[in-house]
VOTI-68267 format. One line per 4 residues: their letters; for each residue x, y, z of N, C-alpha, C. Coordinates in steps of 0.05 Angstrom, whole numbers, always signed. Example, Ala and Ser with C-alpha at 12.3 -4.5 7.8 and 13.67 -1.06 7.14 Angstrom:
# VOTI-68267
as> +264:-114:+156:+246:-90:+156:+264:-66:+156  +257:-45:+142:+273:-21:+143:+258:+1:+157;
# end
This chain:
# VOTI-68267
mmai> -6307:-5581:+2088:-6313:-5556:+2102:-6290:-5537:+2101  -6265:-5547:+2103:-6242:-5529:+2102:-6239:-5516:+2075  -6246:-5532:+2054:-6244:-5521:+2027:-6264:-5499:+2023  -6289:-5504:+2035:-6309:-5483:+2033:-6301:-5458:+2048;
gfen> -6289:-5462:+2072:-6280:-5440:+2088:-6259:-5424:+2074  -6240:-5438:+2061:-6218:-5424:+2047:-6230:-5408:+2023  -6249:-5420:+2009:-6262:-5407:+1986:-6276:-5381:+1995  -6290:-5383:+2018:-6304:-5360:+2029:-6284:-5338:+2036;
cvlt> -6262:-5346:+2048:-6241:-5326:+2055:-6231:-5312:+2031  -6226:-5327:+2009:-6216:-5315:+1985:-6236:-5295:+1973  -6262:-5304:+1972:-6283:-5286:+1962:-6285:-5260:+1979  -6285:-5264:+2005:-6286:-5241:+2023:-6263:-5222:+2019;
gagi> -6239:-5234:+2018:-6215:-5217:+2014:-6215:-5203:+1988  -6223:-5217:+1966:-6225:-5204:+1940:-6245:-5182:+1940  -6268:-5186:+1952:-6289:-5166:+1953:-6280:-5141:+1968  -6267:-5145:+1992:-6257:-5122:+2007:-6236:-5107:+1992;
livi> -6218:-5122:+1979:-6197:-5109:+1963:-6208:-5092:+1940  -6229:-5102:+1927:-6241:-5087:+1905:-6255:-5062:+1916  -6269:-5064:+1938:-6284:-5041:+1949:-6264:-5020:+1958  -6242:-5028:+1971:-6222:-5009:+1981:-6208:-4996:+1957;
svwl> -6202:-5012:+1936:-6188:-5002:+1912:-6205:-4981:+1898  -6232:-4986:+1897:-6250:-4967:+1884:-6249:-4940:+1899  -6250:-4942:+1926:-6251:-4918:+1942:-6224:-4903:+1940  -6202:-4917:+1939:-6177:-4903:+1936:-6175:-4890:+1909;
dfmt> -6184:-4904:+1888:-6184:-4892:+1861:-6203:-4868:+1860  -6226:-4870:+1872:-6246:-4849:+1872:-6235:-4824:+1887  -6224:-4829:+1911:-6214:-4807:+1927:-6191:-4793:+1914  -6173:-4809:+1902:-6150:-4797:+1888:-6159:-4780:+1864;
tamt> -6179:-4789:+1850:-6189:-4775:+1826:-6206:-4751:+1833  -6225:-4755:+1851:-6245:-4734:+1856:-6240:-4716:+1879  -6222:-4724:+1898:-6219:-4709:+1922:-6192:-4696:+1926  -6171:-4707:+1913:-6144:-4695:+1917:-6139:-4670:+1901;
asst> -6154:-4666:+1879:-6151:-4642:+1862:-6123:-4640:+1851  -6110:-4662:+1846:-6082:-4660:+1836:-6074:-4684:+1819  -6090:-4706:+1820:-6082:-4730:+1805:-6106:-4748:+1800  -6101:-4770:+1786:-6123:-4789:+1780:-6115:-4816:+1790;
gifc> -6134:-4833:+1797:-6129:-4860:+1806:-6121:-4878:+1782  -6111:-4901:+1789:-6101:-4920:+1769:-6124:-4929:+1751  -6146:-4938:+1763:-6169:-4946:+1747:-6178:-4924:+1728  -6181:-4900:+1739:-6191:-4878:+1724:-6172:-4871:+1701;
rffs> -6146:-4871:+1706:-6126:-4863:+1686:-6127:-4882:+1662  -6125:-4908:+1667:-6123:-4927:+1645:-6150:-4930:+1631  -6171:-4930:+1646:-6198:-4933:+1634:-6205:-4908:+1617  -6199:-4884:+1627:-6205:-4860:+1612:-6188:-4858:+1587;
dglh> -6162:-4864:+1590:-6144:-4863:+1567:-6152:-4883:+1546  -6160:-4907:+1554:-6168:-4927:+1535:-6193:-4919:+1520  -6213:-4908:+1534:-6237:-4899:+1521:-6231:-4876:+1502  -6214:-4858:+1511:-6207:-4835:+1494:-6193:-4843:+1468;
qffk> -6176:-4864:+1470:-6163:-4874:+1446:-6184:-4886:+1427  -6205:-4898:+1438:-6227:-4908:+1421:-6241:-4886:+1406  -6247:-4864:+1420:-6261:-4842:+1407:-6243:-4828:+1386  -6217:-4827:+1392:-6198:-4816:+1372:-6197:-4833:+1347;
wgsk> -6198:-4859:+1351:-6198:-4878:+1328:-6224:-4873:+1312  -6246:-4870:+1325:-6271:-4865:+1311:-6271:-4839:+1296  -6259:-4818:+1307:-6257:-4792:+1294:-6240:-4794:+1269  -6218:-4808:+1271:-6200:-4811:+1247:-6212:-4829:+1226;
tfqs> -6224:-4851:+1235:-6235:-4870:+1216:-6259:-4859:+1201  -6277:-4845:+1214:-6301:-4834:+1202:-6299:-4805:+1194  -6275:-4793:+1199:-6270:-4765:+1192:-6291:-4747:+1203  -6297:-4750:+1229:-6318:-4735:+1242:-6308:-4725:+1269;
qtwr> -6311:-4699:+1274:-6303:-4687:+1299:-6323:-4694:+1321  -6347:-4703:+1313:-6368:-4710:+1332:-6358:-4731:+1352  -6342:-4750:+1342:-6331:-4771:+1360:-6315:-4759:+1383  -6299:-4739:+1376:-6283:-4725:+1397:-6301:-4709:+1416;
vvag> -6321:-4696:+1405:-6339:-4679:+1420:-6354:-4695:+1442  -6362:-4719:+1435:-6377:-4735:+1455:-6359:-4751:+1474  -6333:-4751:+1468:-6314:-4766:+1484:-6315:-4758:+1514  -6313:-4732:+1519:-6312:-4723:+1547:-6337:-4731:+1563;
pcit> -6361:-4725:+1554:-6385:-4733:+1569:-6387:-4763:+1572  -6381:-4778:+1551:-6383:-4807:+1552:-6363:-4819:+1572  -6339:-4808:+1572:-6318:-4819:+1590:-6326:-4812:+1619  -6336:-4788:+1624:-6345:-4781:+1651:-6367:-4800:+1661;
lali> -6387:-4804:+1644:-6409:-4822:+1652:-6399:-4850:+1656  -6382:-4859:+1637:-6372:-4887:+1639:-6355:-4891:+1664  -6341:-4870:+1672:-6324:-4871:+1696:-6342:-4875:+1721  -6364:-4861:+1722:-6383:-4864:+1745:-6394:-4892:+1746;
flwf> -6401:-4902:+1722:-6411:-4930:+1721:-6389:-4950:+1728  -6364:-4944:+1721:-6342:-4962:+1728:-6339:-4964:+1759  -6339:-4941:+1772:-6336:-4940:+1801:-6359:-4955:+1814  -6383:-4950:+1804:-6407:-4964:+1816:-6406:-4994:+1810;
glsw> -6399:-5001:+1786:-6399:-5029:+1778:-6378:-5045:+1793  -6355:-5033:+1797:-6334:-5048:+1813:-6343:-5050:+1843  -6356:-5029:+1853:-6366:-5030:+1880:-6387:-5052:+1883  -6404:-5054:+1863:-6425:-5075:+1862:-6412:-5102:+1862;
lgws> -6391:-5106:+1846:-6377:-5131:+1844:-6364:-5138:+1871  -6350:-5118:+1883:-6337:-5123:+1908:-6356:-5131:+1931  -6377:-5116:+1934:-6397:-5123:+1955:-6411:-5149:+1949  -6416:-5155:+1923:-6429:-5181:+1916:-6411:-5204:+1925;
liyl> -6385:-5202:+1921:-6367:-5223:+1930:-6367:-5227:+1960  -6369:-5205:+1974:-6370:-5206:+2004:-6396:-5221:+2013  -6418:-5214:+2001:-6444:-5227:+2008:-6444:-5256:+2000  -6433:-5262:+1976:-6432:-5290:+1967:-6414:-5307:+1983;
agev> -6395:-5295:+1997:-6377:-5310:+2014:-6391:-5321:+2039  -6413:-5308:+2047:-6428:-5317:+2070:-6445:-5342:+2064  -6448:-5359:+2084:-6464:-5383:+2081:-6492:-5377:+2073  -6505:-5360:+2088:-6532:-5351:+2082:-6534:-5321:+2089;
svvs> -6526:-5305:+2071:-6524:-5276:+2077:-6551:-5262:+2071  -6565:-5272:+2051:-6590:-5259:+2042:-6612:-5281:+2040  -6636:-5274:+2049:-6658:-5293:+2048:-6682:-5278:+2037  -6701:-5294:+2027:-6726:-5283:+2017:-6742:-5272:+2040;
ssdr> -6755:-5249:+2037:-6770:-5237:+2059:-6797:-5252:+2063  -6806:-5267:+2044:-6832:-5281:+2046:-6829:-5308:+2059  -6811:-5325:+2050:-6809:-5352:+2061:-6782:-5358:+2075  -6764:-5338:+2077:-6739:-5340:+2091:-6720:-5360:+2078;
lpah> -6725:-5368:+2053:-6707:-5386:+2040:-6682:-5371:+2030  -6658:-5385:+2031:-6633:-5371:+2023:-6635:-5362:+1993  -6624:-5338:+1989:-6624:-5327:+1961:-6602:-5341:+1945  -6608:-5345:+1919:-6589:-5356:+1901:-6568:-5335:+1894;
mfet> -6548:-5343:+1878:-6526:-5324:+1871:-6536:-5299:+1858  -6553:-5302:+1837:-6562:-5278:+1823:-6581:-5262:+1840  -6596:-5275:+1857:-6614:-5261:+1875:-6597:-5244:+1896  -6575:-5255:+1904:-6557:-5241:+1922:-6545:-5216:+1909;
vyfv> -6536:-5220:+1884:-6525:-5198:+1869:-6546:-5176:+1864  -6570:-5185:+1859:-6593:-5167:+1855:-6598:-5151:+1881  -6597:-5165:+1904:-6601:-5151:+1930:-6579:-5130:+1935  -6554:-5137:+1929:-6532:-5119:+1933:-6535:-5094:+1916;
gftl> -6543:-5098:+1890:-6547:-5075:+1872:-6568:-5056:+1883  -6590:-5067:+1892:-6612:-5050:+1902:-6603:-5037:+1929  -6587:-5050:+1945:-6578:-5039:+1970:-6559:-5016:+1965  -6541:-5019:+1945:-6522:-4998:+1938:-6536:-4973:+1928;
ttlg> -6558:-4977:+1914:-6572:-4954:+1903:-6593:-4944:+1923  -6594:-4957:+1946:-6614:-4950:+1968:-6643:-4951:+1957  -6648:-4969:+1938:-6675:-4972:+1927:-6687:-4999:+1934  -6678:-5011:+1955:-6687:-5038:+1962:-6717:-5042:+1960;
tgdf> -6724:-5063:+1946:-6753:-5069:+1942:-6766:-5084:+1965  -6749:-5097:+1982:-6760:-5112:+2005:-6766:-5141:+1999  -6761:-5150:+1974:-6767:-5179:+1969:-6745:-5197:+1979  -6721:-5185:+1985:-6699:-5200:+1998:-6689:-5183:+2021;
vpng> -6679:-5196:+2042:-6670:-5182:+2066:-6644:-5196:+2076  -6627:-5180:+2091:-6603:-5193:+2102:-6611:-5213:+2124  -6595:-5233:+2126:-6601:-5255:+2145:-6584:-5252:+2171  -6597:-5243:+2192:-6583:-5240:+2217:-6571:-5212:+2222;
tlwe> -6563:-5208:+2247:-6554:-5182:+2256:-6529:-5173:+2241  -6510:-5191:+2237:-6485:-5185:+2224:-6490:-5174:+2196  -6506:-5189:+2180:-6511:-5181:+2153:-6529:-5156:+2151  -6545:-5152:+2172:-6560:-5127:+2173:-6542:-5103:+2176;
lisv> -6521:-5106:+2193:-6502:-5084:+2197:-6486:-5080:+2171  -6478:-5102:+2158:-6463:-5100:+2133:-6479:-5087:+2111  -6505:-5093:+2111:-6523:-5081:+2091:-6526:-5050:+2095  -6524:-5042:+2120:-6525:-5013:+2126:-6500:-5000:+2115;
itaf> -6477:-5013:+2119:-6451:-5002:+2108:-6452:-5002:+2078  -6463:-5023:+2066:-6466:-5025:+2037:-6482:-5002:+2026  -6505:-4997:+2039:-6523:-4975:+2030:-6509:-4948:+2033  -6495:-4944:+2055:-6481:-4919:+2059:-6459:-4915:+2038;
nglv> -6445:-4937:+2032:-6424:-4937:+2011:-6436:-4928:+1985  -6458:-4940:+1977:-6471:-4933:+1952:-6481:-4905:+1951  -6493:-4896:+1973:-6504:-4868:+1974:-6482:-4848:+1971  -6460:-4851:+1986:-6438:-4832:+1985:-6424:-4833:+1958;
lvtl> -6420:-4857:+1947:-6406:-4859:+1921:-6422:-4846:+1899  -6448:-4851:+1897:-6465:-4839:+1876:-6466:-4809:+1880  -6470:-4800:+1904:-6472:-4771:+1909:-6446:-4757:+1902  -6424:-4767:+1911:-6398:-4754:+1906:-6391:-4756:+1876;
sity> -6399:-4777:+1863:-6393:-4780:+1834:-6408:-4758:+1819  -6432:-4753:+1826:-6448:-4731:+1813:-6435:-4704:+1820  -6427:-4701:+1845:-6414:-4677:+1854:-6388:-4672:+1839  -6374:-4694:+1832:-6350:-4692:+1816:-6355:-4684:+1787;
aipv> -6377:-4694:+1776:-6383:-4689:+1748:-6392:-4660:+1743  -6407:-4649:+1762:-6418:-4622:+1758:-6396:-4601:+1753  -6375:-4599:+1771:-6355:-4579:+1766:-6339:-4584:+1740  -6337:-4609:+1732:-6324:-4615:+1706:-6339:-4603:+1683;
iqat> -6365:-4605:+1683:-6382:-4593:+1663:-6380:-4563:+1664  -6380:-4552:+1688:-6378:-4523:+1691:-6351:-4512:+1681  -6330:-4527:+1688:-6303:-4519:+1679:-6301:-4520:+1648  -6314:-4540:+1636:-6314:-4542:+1607:-6328:-4519:+1594;
aakr> -6350:-4511:+1606:-6365:-4488:+1595:-6349:-4462:+1598  -6335:-4459:+1621:-6318:-4435:+1625:-6295:-4434:+1605  -6284:-4457:+1600:-6261:-4459:+1581:-6270:-4451:+1553  -6293:-4461:+1545:-6304:-4454:+1518:-6311:-4425:+1516;
alsn> -6322:-4413:+1538:-6328:-4385:+1538:-6303:-4368:+1535  -6282:-4376:+1548:-6256:-4362:+1546:-6246:-4364:+1517  -6248:-4387:+1505:-6239:-4391:+1478:-6255:-4373:+1459  -6281:-4372:+1462:-6298:-4354:+1445:-6290:-4325:+1449;
qfsv> -6283:-4318:+1473:-6275:-4290:+1479:-6251:-4282:+1463  -6231:-4300:+1463:-6207:-4293:+1448:-6211:-4294:+1418  -6229:-4311:+1408:-6233:-4314:+1379:-6245:-4289:+1367  -6255:-4271:+1384:-6266:-4246:+1373:-6244:-4230:+1359;
wgnn> -6219:-4233:+1368:-6197:-4218:+1356:-6189:-4228:+1328  -6196:-4254:+1323:-6189:-4265:+1297:-6190:-4295:+1297  -6189:-4307:+1274:-6191:-4336:+1272:-6164:-4350:+1273  -6142:-4336:+1270:-6116:-4347:+1270:-6095:-4326:+1277;
tksv> -6070:-4334:+1279:-6049:-4316:+1287:-6047:-4292:+1268  -6048:-4298:+1243:-6046:-4276:+1223:-6068:-4256:+1225  -6093:-4265:+1227:-6115:-4246:+1229:-6116:-4231:+1255  -6107:-4244:+1277:-6106:-4230:+1303:-6085:-4207:+1302;
lehm> -6062:-4213:+1291:-6041:-4192:+1290:-6050:-4169:+1272  -6064:-4176:+1250:-6075:-4155:+1233:-6095:-4138:+1247  -6112:-4151:+1263:-6133:-4137:+1278:-6120:-4118:+1299  -6100:-4128:+1313:-6086:-4111:+1332:-6072:-4088:+1319;
gsdr> -6060:-4094:+1295:-6046:-4073:+1281:-6063:-4051:+1271  -6089:-4056:+1268:-6108:-4035:+1259:-6111:-4013:+1280  -6105:-4019:+1305:-6105:-3999:+1326:-6075:-3992:+1331  -6066:-3971:+1320:-6038:-3965:+1320:-6027:-3960:+1348;
nyts> -6045:-3953:+1367:-6036:-3948:+1395:-6038:-3973:+1413  -6050:-3994:+1403:-6054:-4019:+1417:-6067:-4014:+1445  -6086:-3997:+1445:-6099:-3988:+1471:-6114:-4011:+1485  -6127:-4029:+1470:-6144:-4049:+1482:-6128:-4074:+1490;
lpgy> -6103:-4077:+1481:-6087:-4101:+1486:-6080:-4104:+1516  -6070:-4084:+1530:-6063:-4088:+1558:-6086:-4097:+1575  -6109:-4085:+1572:-6133:-4093:+1588:-6141:-4122:+1583  -6139:-4130:+1558:-6146:-4157:+1551:-6126:-4177:+1564;
lkti> -6100:-4172:+1561:-6080:-4190:+1572:-6082:-4193:+1602  -6090:-4171:+1616:-6093:-4172:+1645:-6114:-4193:+1652  -6136:-4192:+1638:-6158:-4211:+1643:-6151:-4239:+1635  -6140:-4242:+1611:-6136:-4268:+1600:-6116:-4285:+1616;
stei> -6095:-4272:+1627:-6075:-4286:+1642:-6087:-4300:+1666  -6104:-4286:+1681:-6118:-4297:+1705:-6136:-4320:+1697  -6150:-4317:+1675:-6169:-4338:+1666:-6154:-4363:+1656  -6131:-4359:+1643:-6116:-4382:+1634:-6105:-4398:+1658;
llva> -6096:-4383:+1679:-6087:-4396:+1703:-6110:-4413:+1716  -6134:-4402:+1715:-6157:-4416:+1726:-6162:-4442:+1710  -6160:-4440:+1684:-6163:-4463:+1667:-6142:-4484:+1673  -6117:-4475:+1677:-6095:-4493:+1684:-6101:-4507:+1710;
qnhl> -6110:-4493:+1730:-6116:-4505:+1756:-6140:-4525:+1754  -6159:-4518:+1737:-6182:-4537:+1733:-6172:-4563:+1720  -6153:-4560:+1701:-6143:-4584:+1688:-6125:-4601:+1707  -6112:-4587:+1725:-6096:-4601:+1745:-6115:-4616:+1764;
aypi> -6137:-4603:+1772:-6156:-4616:+1790:-6172:-4638:+1777  -6179:-4633:+1751:-6196:-4652:+1736:-6182:-4658:+1709  -6162:-4676:+1709:-6149:-4682:+1683:-6168:-4692:+1662  -6191:-4702:+1670:-6211:-4711:+1650:-6220:-4688:+1632;
lhyf> -6215:-4663:+1640:-6223:-4640:+1623:-6209:-4641:+1596  -6185:-4654:+1595:-6170:-4656:+1570:-6185:-4672:+1549  -6204:-4689:+1558:-6220:-4706:+1540:-6245:-4692:+1529  -6249:-4667:+1538:-6272:-4652:+1528:-6263:-4635:+1505;
hspt> -6273:-4641:+1481:-6265:-4626:+1457:-6288:-4610:+1446  -6280:-4589:+1432:-6301:-4571:+1421:-6308:-4578:+1392  -6333:-4574:+1385:-6341:-4579:+1357:-6333:-4557:+1338  -6326:-4534:+1348:-6320:-4511:+1331:-6292:-4500:+1338;
ekas> -6280:-4487:+1318:-6253:-4476:+1322:-6254:-4453:+1343  -6274:-4437:+1342:-6275:-4414:+1360:-6277:-4422:+1389  -6290:-4444:+1394:-6294:-4453:+1422:-6272:-4473:+1431  -6252:-4478:+1414:-6231:-4497:+1420:-6209:-4483:+1436;
falq> -6205:-4490:+1461:-6184:-4477:+1477:-6157:-4485:+1466  -6154:-4509:+1456:-6128:-4517:+1445:-6119:-4499:+1423  -6138:-4493:+1404:-6131:-4475:+1382:-6126:-4446:+1392  -6144:-4436:+1409:-6143:-4408:+1417:-6118:-4402:+1434;
vsil> -6111:-4421:+1452:-6087:-4416:+1468:-6062:-4418:+1451  -6062:-4434:+1431:-6039:-4436:+1413:-6037:-4411:+1396  -6059:-4400:+1387:-6059:-4375:+1372:-6048:-4352:+1390  -6058:-4351:+1415:-6049:-4331:+1433:-6019:-4332:+1438;
devl> -6009:-4357:+1441:-5980:-4360:+1446:-5964:-4350:+1422  -5973:-4356:+1398:-5960:-4346:+1374:-5961:-4316:+1372  -5984:-4305:+1379:-5988:-4276:+1377:-5969:-4262:+1397  -5967:-4272:+1421:-5950:-4259:+1441:-5921:-4257:+1432;
rnlp> -5912:-4279:+1419:-5884:-4280:+1410:-5879:-4262:+1385  -5901:-4255:+1371:-5898:-4240:+1346:-5908:-4211:+1348  -5913:-4202:+1372:-5921:-4174:+1375:-5899:-4155:+1365  -5905:-4135:+1350:-5885:-4117:+1340:-5873:-4099:+1363;
deaf> -5849:-4091:+1359:-5836:-4073:+1379:-5852:-4048:+1384  -5866:-4039:+1363:-5882:-4015:+1365:-5903:-4017:+1387  -5914:-4041:+1391:-5934:-4045:+1412:-5922:-4039:+1440  -5897:-4046:+1444:-5884:-4041:+1470:-5877:-4012:+1474;
ekqa> -5872:-3999:+1452:-5866:-3970:+1453:-5891:-3954:+1460  -5914:-3963:+1450:-5939:-3949:+1455:-5951:-3957:+1482  -5947:-3982:+1490:-5959:-3992:+1515:-5938:-4006:+1532  -5926:-3990:+1550:-5904:-4001:+1566:-5913:-4023:+1585;
elyv> -5939:-4025:+1591:-5949:-4046:+1608:-5944:-4074:+1597  -5940:-4075:+1571:-5936:-4101:+1558:-5911:-4115:+1567  -5892:-4099:+1577:-5867:-4111:+1587:-5872:-4129:+1612  -5895:-4124:+1625:-5903:-4140:+1648:-5924:-4160:+1640;
lvpn> -5943:-4152:+1623:-5965:-4168:+1616:-5958:-4192:+1598  -5940:-4188:+1580:-5932:-4210:+1562:-5918:-4233:+1578  -5899:-4226:+1596:-5888:-4248:+1613:-5909:-4262:+1630  -5928:-4246:+1641:-5949:-4258:+1658:-5965:-4278:+1642;
ctra> -5973:-4270:+1618:-5989:-4288:+1601:-5973:-4312:+1592  -5947:-4308:+1587:-5930:-4330:+1579:-5928:-4351:+1601  -5925:-4341:+1626:-5924:-4360:+1649:-5950:-4374:+1653  -5972:-4361:+1648:-5999:-4374:+1651:-6002:-4396:+1631;
itef> -5994:-4391:+1606:-5996:-4412:+1585:-5977:-4435:+1592  -5953:-4429:+1602:-5934:-4450:+1610:-5946:-4467:+1632  -5960:-4455:+1651:-5973:-4470:+1673:-5994:-4489:+1662  -6009:-4480:+1642:-6028:-4498:+1629:-6014:-4521:+1615;
lttl> -5992:-4516:+1601:-5978:-4537:+1587:-5967:-4558:+1605  -5961:-4551:+1630:-5951:-4571:+1649:-5972:-4592:+1656  -5998:-4586:+1651:-6019:-4605:+1658:-6022:-4627:+1636  -6009:-4623:+1613:-6013:-4642:+1591:-6003:-4670:+1597;
ssvh> -5982:-4671:+1614:-5971:-4697:+1620:-5990:-4716:+1635  -6010:-4704:+1648:-6030:-4720:+1663:-6047:-4737:+1645  -6048:-4730:+1619:-6063:-4746:+1600:-6045:-4756:+1578  -6019:-4758:+1584:-6000:-4770:+1566:-5997:-4756:+1539;
ikaa> -6001:-4729:+1539:-5996:-4714:+1514:-5967:-4706:+1515  -5952:-4715:+1495:-5923:-4710:+1494:-5918:-4690:+1470  -5896:-4677:+1472:-5888:-4657:+1452:-5886:-4671:+1424  -5894:-4657:+1404:-5892:-4667:+1376:-5862:-4671:+1369;
ntep> -5857:-4688:+1350:-5830:-4694:+1342:-5816:-4670:+1329  -5832:-4655:+1314:-5820:-4632:+1300:-5834:-4606:+1308  -5819:-4584:+1307:-5831:-4558:+1313:-5849:-4549:+1290  -5872:-4538:+1296:-5890:-4530:+1274:-5880:-4504:+1260;
palr> -5889:-4500:+1236:-5880:-4475:+1222:-5892:-4451:+1235  -5876:-4429:+1234:-5885:-4404:+1247:-5893:-4384:+1225  -5911:-4366:+1233:-5919:-4345:+1215:-5895:-4328:+1206  -5880:-4321:+1226:-5854:-4308:+1221:-5837:-4313:+1246;
cdsa> -5811:-4310:+1244:-5794:-4316:+1266:-5772:-4295:+1268  -5775:-4278:+1287:-5755:-4257:+1292:-5746:-4257:+1321  -5725:-4273:+1326:-5717:-4276:+1354:-5704:-4251:+1366  -5701:-4230:+1350:-5689:-4205:+1360:-5710:-4186:+1371;
nvay> -5735:-4190:+1364:-5755:-4171:+1373:-5761:-4174:+1403  -5772:-4153:+1415:-5777:-4152:+1444:-5795:-4175:+1453  -5816:-4179:+1439:-5836:-4199:+1447:-5823:-4227:+1449  -5808:-4234:+1428:-5796:-4261:+1428:-5777:-4264:+1451;
rlve> -5761:-4244:+1457:-5742:-4245:+1479:-5756:-4247:+1506  -5778:-4233:+1509:-5793:-4234:+1534:-5805:-4262:+1539  -5816:-4274:+1518:-5827:-4301:+1520:-5805:-4321:+1526  -5783:-4318:+1513:-5760:-4336:+1517:-5749:-4334:+1546;
qhsa> -5748:-4310:+1556:-5737:-4306:+1583:-5756:-4316:+1605  -5782:-4313:+1601:-5801:-4319:+1622:-5816:-4345:+1619  -5808:-4361:+1600:-5820:-4388:+1597:-5802:-4408:+1611  -5815:-4426:+1627:-5799:-4447:+1641:-5789:-4468:+1622;
isvt> -5800:-4469:+1598:-5791:-4487:+1577:-5783:-4471:+1553  -5766:-4483:+1536:-5757:-4469:+1512:-5779:-4463:+1493  -5775:-4442:+1476:-5796:-4435:+1457:-5801:-4458:+1438  -5780:-4472:+1430:-5784:-4495:+1412:-5801:-4517:+1426;
errk> -5795:-4523:+1451:-5810:-4544:+1465:-5839:-4536:+1470  -5844:-4511:+1477:-5872:-4503:+1481:-5888:-4503:+1455  -5875:-4497:+1433:-5889:-4498:+1407:-5895:-4527:+1399  -5877:-4545:+1406:-5881:-4574:+1400:-5904:-4584:+1417;
llka> -5905:-4576:+1442:-5927:-4584:+1460:-5954:-4573:+1450  -5954:-4548:+1441:-5979:-4536:+1431:-5988:-4550:+1405  -5968:-4557:+1388:-5975:-4572:+1363:-5988:-4599:+1370  -5976:-4613:+1390:-5988:-4639:+1398:-6016:-4635:+1410;
lvee> -6020:-4614:+1425:-6046:-4608:+1437:-6067:-4602:+1415  -6059:-4586:+1395:-6077:-4580:+1373:-6086:-4605:+1358  -6066:-4622:+1352:-6072:-4646:+1337:-6088:-4666:+1354  -6083:-4667:+1380:-6098:-4684:+1398:-6128:-4677:+1398;
ngwt> -6133:-4651:+1393:-6161:-4642:+1393:-6173:-4643:+1365  -6159:-4655:+1346:-6170:-4660:+1319:-6167:-4637:+1299  -6148:-4618:+1305:-6144:-4596:+1287:-6116:-4598:+1275  -6110:-4580:+1256:-6083:-4579:+1244:-6070:-4552:+1251;
wqkv> -6044:-4551:+1250:-6029:-4527:+1257:-6035:-4504:+1237  -6043:-4511:+1214:-6051:-4490:+1194:-6073:-4473:+1205  -6091:-4484:+1222:-6113:-4469:+1234:-6102:-4448:+1253  -6078:-4453:+1264:-6066:-4435:+1283:-6053:-4411:+1269;
vgcr> -6036:-4417:+1249:-6021:-4395:+1237:-6037:-4380:+1216  -6055:-4394:+1203:-6073:-4381:+1183:-6061:-4377:+1156  -6041:-4392:+1149:-6030:-4391:+1122:-6020:-4418:+1114  -6018:-4423:+1088:-6010:-4449:+1078:-5979:-4451:+1078;
# end
């Protein structure tokens, strides 16, 4: 009897530990808006590595495109599955926790697990019921646990999808100026007075900061990749950063607002780059080639002065980001 009692205590303790761990992981990931739980971090990163392998092996961007939605869905199933496991251990630790509703015979192990699953989903069929007042109360807690977990998981997924759509819309907005750094600078140069540039930078800085905050709140956003270059935020923000640093001095002579707007945009991009560490994206080993490099021009000096990280380091980070999303730096600069 002592052995059985000890075994029951171990099962109960393990079940409670799993349930609490799931909730801590879930709350850290979905409710703190600043970090991810341990389960979420390692599970998401492992799945993402798998999709990256598939993309490289089969030379298909589709693998990266489906990574984000699949990881989000798998994460919800992970939380639910671990909760199911934890509660199942708690019920199995009881001598007779669940009985058949028809003949009151004790439920077997798989029947108990079945009962727990239906209780968590609040879809109980009634063919099994908790045995006694204590287990009736525990079943209420189990049902409440499942209801809240499923509801909040869906609530977590919805803003992630919305933030992904907003990020892609912003990327498409910037791509109107050109497909790469070279074409964007040529497009801007066609307007000798640079009249449209200040208004655009005012808007884009705020929107980039919003993207940065969304990535800080939902690091899983880094796993959502775009199927096209125009909708890829990684490409477009890298192009914008290169453009800002290569604006001609003439632009500042014609539009004095740029002395304020370029630093603001630089700081916004820097804020976004600080979120990369949450998904273990590290700076590339080498600095990518630049379209041109004139450290004496006004734009370069402004970016250098108002960036919290060096120009070399930010370009290495952007190169790593571009490659992480399945593109090459050639797509950014627009020349071989």
